[in-house]
Every structure is written in structure tokens, then in C-alpha cells.
N, C-alpha and C positions, 0 to 999 in steps of 0.2 A: 026359370028364374032364379032356381035354388041351386040345380047346377052348373048355372051363368056363374053365380056369384062363389062357389066352390072352386071353380076353374082359376077364379081371378085369385082366391086367395093361393091355392096353387103355385103358380106363375108367381105371385109375388116372394112366395118361400122361395123358389127356383132362385129367381135373381138377385135375393138378399145373398145367398148362400154363393150363388155364382162373384156376385162382388167381394165380398168376404175373403175369399179364396183368391179372388185376384190383389184385392189389396194385400193378401198376407206373403202370395208371390212377389209383388212387389217390393213389401219392407224387406222379403228374407232378402231379395236382390240387392235392395240397397243393403243391408245389413253385411253380405259380403263384399260389397262396394268398400264402406266403412271402412270393415275389418283390412280389406286389403290398402286401401289409403294409409290406416294406421301404423300396419307394418312399414309401410313403406317410407312412412313419417319417421319410425322408431330407429328401421335402415340407416337414413341421412342423418338422423341424431348422433346415431354412434360413431357413422363418418368424420361429421362434424366435431365431436368428442376427441375421435382419434387423429384428427388434426390438428388440434388445440394440446393435444398432448403432445405430439411431435414438434408442436411452435414452440411448445415452453421449455422443451428439453434443446429444443436447439438455442433459443435466445439462455436459457438459463445454462445449459451446462455445456454447450458447443455442438458440433457437427457429429463428433464421434459418437455423444451420449445418443445423438439423434437417430441416431444410425442402430443402436442397440434395442430402442424404444422400438424403434420400425419393426425388430423381430420379434413383438412381444405375440406369445399366442393370444388365440382367442380367451382361453380360460383366464388369464394374465387379466386382458383388457376389462374381462365384464369385471372380474372383480375390483379395476381400479373404476368403471362407472358406477359399480353398485357404493364402495365408499365414498362417493362426492368428491374427491380429492383427490386431483390427476393427478397432482404434483408430488403429493406424499408418498401417494402409491409407487411412482416412478420410482423415487429413492429408495423405498423401500422393495419394490420388486426386482431391479436391475442396479441402479445409479448408484444408491448410496454402496454397494461392494466397489467398485470400479472407483467412485470418489474417492475411498479409503485408500485404496492402491493407487493414486496418485494417475488414473489414466484419464479421466475428466477435468478438464479445465474447471475451477469453482469459480464461479463469478461474483460473489461474496468476498472470495481471497482479493480477487485483479482489482477489483474496486476499493479495497483498504490499500492495497500495495499502492494506484494511483492517488487516491485524497493523501496518504501521507507523503505520495513526494510532491503534492503543492504543500502541503503544510511545511515541510523543511525547504523547499522552495522559499516561501514565505516567511521562514527566519532569516536570508540573508537584506529586505529592505528592514524588518526590522534591525539587525545588524547596523545597519546605515544609519538611521534614527536613534540608535544606541552608541555609537562612536562619534557621530553627528553633536549631538549634544554635549559631549564632554569635552570637544578640541573647543577653542576660540572662536570668535563670530565669524572670523576671517579665511579660516579655515574648513569650515563647516559644509559650503559645495564640495571643494576637493576630494573630502573626506568619506562621504553620500557618495561620491563617484566614482571611489574606486570601490568599491560595495556593489554597484551597477555594472562599472567596466566586466570585475570578475565572472557574473551572471550571463554578458556575454559572449566574454574570450572562451573562458573554462567549458561552456556551454558546446562551440564551435567545436574546441578539442577534444574534448569527451568523446563529440560522435566520429571525428575523423579519424581518433588513433588510440586518445585515452585509454575507451574499453577494452580495445584489443590488449595493451600492457595489462590495466586491473584484472581483467580478467581471461587471459587465455584457458582457452581447451586444455584441461589435464585429466590421465588416464587416475583411476584409483592405484592406491598403492603408490604413490611418486609426490617428490615435494618440488615445487615450483620452482626454477632457476630464480636465483633474486630478480633479474632486470631480463624478461621474454616479455614475449607480442607472437601475439598470434594474426597473422596475414591475412587468414580469411576474415577474423572479423573487423577488418578495418575499413571505414564509413560505414559499420553495420551489418556488412552485407550478409554476414555469416548468420545473422540471428531476427532476419524480418518474418521466418516462419518459426510456429510454436510446434515445437518436435511433438512424436506421440509418448503421454506419458508425464508431461511436465504438467506441474501445478501451477502456471499463469503463465504467459506469454513471455518470452525472455526480453520484448522493447518495455514491457513494464518495469521488470528490474534494471530495464539501463535506463530507464527515467529515474527511478529511486536511487540507483548512485550517483546519478548525473547533479544531484543535488547536493549527495555529501561533498563531493567535487567542488563545487559552488563556494559553499557554505567554507569551507576547511581554506580556500586560498583566503575568502572575505575575510577571515578571523586574523589572518594575518596584518593583514593592512594597518588594523589599527596601532601597531607599533613603529609604525613610518611617520606616524602626525607631526607636523611640520619640520617634517625629515627629507622628501622626496617629492620630485611634481609628478604629475599625474601618468606621462608619459612612458616616465622609468617605472613607475610603478608596473604600467602593465606590461611591461620586456620583463621585468621579476617574474610577476604571473605566468607568463607564458613559462621563462625557462624553469622555476621552480613547480606550477605543476606538471612537466614533462620529467624532468631529472626526480625527482623528488616523492611526491603524492602520487602520481600512478602508480610506480614502484610500491609504495609503500601497500597502498589500498590492496595491491595482490598479495602481498605479504599477509596480511591482514585477514581481508575477507574474500579471497577466492580458495574456498575450503570445503573440505566435503564431510559429513559424519556418516560412521558408521553404525550397525543395528545396536552396539554397548556403548554407545554416545564418543566413541575414539574419532582422530582425525585419520578419514580414508586418505585423505590429499589436502594438499595445501600448501602455503608459505612456509620459510623458513621459521617465523615467530608461531605459527602453527605445527603445523607436523613436522616439520624440521625438529623444534624443540622436545617436541612428544618422543621422536625417537631416542635423542640423547638423553634427556630427564625424564620422561616418562609421562610428561604431561606437555601441552601445549597452551599460551597464553589462550585465553576465554577474553574476546573481547565484544560484548553484545552490542552494542550500537557506535563504536566508534572511537571512543575513549583512546584509545592507541593511535588508529588511523589519523584522528580529527585534530583533538586537541595536544596531545604530550608533541604529535609532530607538528601540528602549527606553531603553540608554543614555544618548540627548540629552535623553529625558521625566525618567528619573533625576537627575540632573545636574540639568536645570531645577529638579523638585520638590524634590529638596536643599537649592537655593539660594533658592527662595520660604520654605521651611518655617523653614529656619535650622539651627541646632543641637539635636542632640538631647536630650532631659531626660537631666543629667547628665553630660552629657560637661565639666564642668568637670572633675569627680572624675579626668581621666584614660581611658584605654583600658583596659576591661576583659576578660578571658581569655573567652574563649567557654565559655556553660555546659555544654556538651556534645559533646566531640568526637567519640562515638560516631554522634551524631545526623549529624555533618556528614560522616562517613565515608558513612556509609548513604546519605544524600543523595546524593553527589558517586557514588557504585555506581549508586546509580538513574538519574541523568542520564545518565553514561557510556551504559547500559544503551538508556535510549530516544533517546540521538545517535543510536545506529546507523536506528533509523525516521526520523530526524528527516531524515538526509545521503542514505541509500542510498532510503529510502521516495521524496523527490522525483526518482528517475528516474521515478517511475509503471510499473516496468512489473522485470521479476525477468530481468533479462540482466545486459549485461557494465556495463554506466554502475554498475547498483546497485552491484554486486562491487566496482569500482574506488573507490565511494564510499566502501564498506563499509568496503574497507581503510585508506583514507585518516585516517576517522574516526580509527580503534583506531590507527593510525600517530603520529597528530597527538599524541592524548591520554596514550600512554602513553612518547613521548619528552618532551612538555613537563614530564610526571610527574616521568620520571628528572631532566630537565636540574633542576627546583626541588628536585630533593633534593640532587644534588650540590654548588647552589648554596648550603644550608642547610648542607650538610656543612662545606664551605669556610668560610661564613662566625660559622656556630655553633657547629660542631664535632661537630654531630648533627643528622642531619634531624629533623624532625615531624611528624609526623598529618595537621595541619593543612595543611600546606606540600605534601605531595603532593597531598592534594587540591583544593587552592589549582591548583596545577599541570597536574593532570587535565584541569580546567575549562578553566584558561585554552586548554589545547591544543583541546579540543573548539573551543572558541567560533573561536578561530585559522582553524582548517582552514576553515571555511567559505566565505569568501570565497577563503583560499589554493590552495583546491584545486580552483573551480571551472573554471578555466580545464584544468586537468590533466584533469577528468573529462570535460571536454565535447570535449575534443581525443584524447583517449588512446582512449579510450572511443567514439566518435561513435555509434556503432550501441545502444541501447537496449535 
């Protein structure tokens, strides 16, 4: 009896150890499987992170930067994964150096140029309200149509041949011919692709400069209130933009800068005057090509057409001061795109231009208000609006050297 019980105990101990060994072997196998699964998951995670890295490089910086990121080594990618901020590591490891050299399109700068183009285009409806509120009630529709007519007509002419005249391709060290045209850019056929090393797509710059041409022509329309019909104005806009504005824009805007800040190429106002007098004209945001150009044309047009209808009856009060205030507000708003957008980058130069734009408009509005207070005993809505617009126009030229010198890095 005792031997039987002893044998049962030995058998129980054997079965216990056998079961324990079997369980341990199963757990060991499960552990190996778990480790293998974890390793595969980690590899997949690294693959997803690498895909995200490539995708963000493609979206934020373009296919050129994606190609560079695709060439990151295992060590570089491991550091990117460990740092936790893939895009920041991308910029630090590879893209930042290339971006500083201008080899990759910077999406932030492109966005700023496009937004600035929209702001400048928004100025033309503002100008329509500003002019429309100043004229007599019977002329408001015709006055506003002139601004909107310019938006359509000049937009089409700019695409067909305006850009080809204003920005012909020029080699370094060359002064542009006063009335030149680049036939390769007719219809924008030569600017559809972004060349290697460009800081932004050429079409973004084309759109931005198109809004300059539109607002310049629309500015002239204020000189012919009650003097010309809409059809005659459209014919004049077509001829003047073709013969005058497009070439003048080339003289002023189509230039390049050398490393020392001098003009490497440009029109006779920039590179030409630099060659003769040692310094060329500094026009940061269109004081010459836009306001001086439009003002001279408006004066000549008013002298040719003579006095407006009903002028002998004396000056009339603006029929709709709220329209004037609305137009002035829209112009003030859009002017930030005009000045700060001319930096063509969302950097320190744009910030300086943005600041001086607002300071100039605000200072002139307060100065005009105080002058009226002293002269007439009270300020007027039209006076404040006129002062703000005068300040916006004045700081175009006055702030050019300040913007260039105080913030050399855009």
C-alpha cells in the first residue's frame, strides 16, 4: 500500500514538471512570436514615418526636396524618428541648407505672394467705391464700371502680351531695351514650369504683377469723371497699358540684384542710371511705375479732355460719403499686400513694409484730421479718408530705402 502511494506521488511530481516544462516552452515560443511581431510592427512604423517624412517634404517643399529626403541615410532617419519632429529634423538635416540657397520652393513664401496678389486685386473694387462716392449720383455707375472694366481688360492683356513686355528674360550685366518683348513669354507659354532654383513658381509672380497693372490703369479713371464715356475709356485703357504701363513696368520692376546690393541687370531707370550716375532708382513697391505713372497720365488726360460736364456750376459735394469711407478702408486693407507683398517673401523685409504702411496711413489721417480741426473747427469723414490715402501713397517712395536698409534679409 505504501509503495503504491509513493509511486503515485512520483508520477504526480513527474507530470507537474512535465507540464511546467511544456508551459515554459510554449511561453518561450509565444515570446519569440511576440518579439517577431513587435519587430515587424516597429519596421512598419518606421516605414510609415518615412512615408510621412517624404509626404510632408513633397507637400511643403516640392518634389525636389522629396528626392533629397528620399536619400536620407538610416542614421539620419533614426535621428529624425528619435527627435519626434520629423519636419524640423528634415529642415535641419537636409532641406534647410537647400532652402537658403534657393534650391527648393518655400511654400510659406508662395502663399504670401498669392495672398498679397489677392489683397492688391481687392484694392480695385475699393477704388471703385472710393471714386464712386466722390462723383455725382448720376455718374456713380459709370465711374465704378471703369474700375471693373480695367480688371477684366488688363487681366486679359497681361496674359496675352503684357507680361512678355514687362518682364522679358535678361542676362546679367545687361540694361534692358526701353521697349522690348520676349516672344517666348507670349501667352505665358514660357512661365508655366518652375525652374530649378526658383524661390516661388513664376505664375505666382505673374499673378502678383498683374494686379499692379490693373490698379494702375484703374487709378487713371478718376481723372475723367464726367468727361468720357465707358467705351472711350476702355479704348484708352487698352492703348495706354500697351504703350505706356507695360514698358514702364519693365524699366522699374524687371531687375536683379548682385551680392553687394547693386543692380546686376534692369531697365534704364535702375541699371541704366546706375551705370551713368552710380546709383539707380529704388522703387520697392511701385511708387514710380504705379503712382507717378498714373498721376502723369491722369493729368495729361484731364488737360486734353478739358473741364467736366457741369463744372461751371461750381464744385459739388460727394454724393455718398459712406462709399468713400468704404473704399478708403478697402484700399488701406489691400495696401498691405501692395507694400509687404513686394518683398516676395514672408520675412523681415515684409514685416518692415507692413509696419511702415500702417504707420504712414495712420499718421497722415491724424494729421489731416488735426489740420481740418484747426482750419474749419471740426474734422470731416472725407478729410480723414483723404489723409489716409495720401499717407499710403506717400510711404511708397519714402519707405523704400528704409525697408531695403533696415531689413536687408527678406
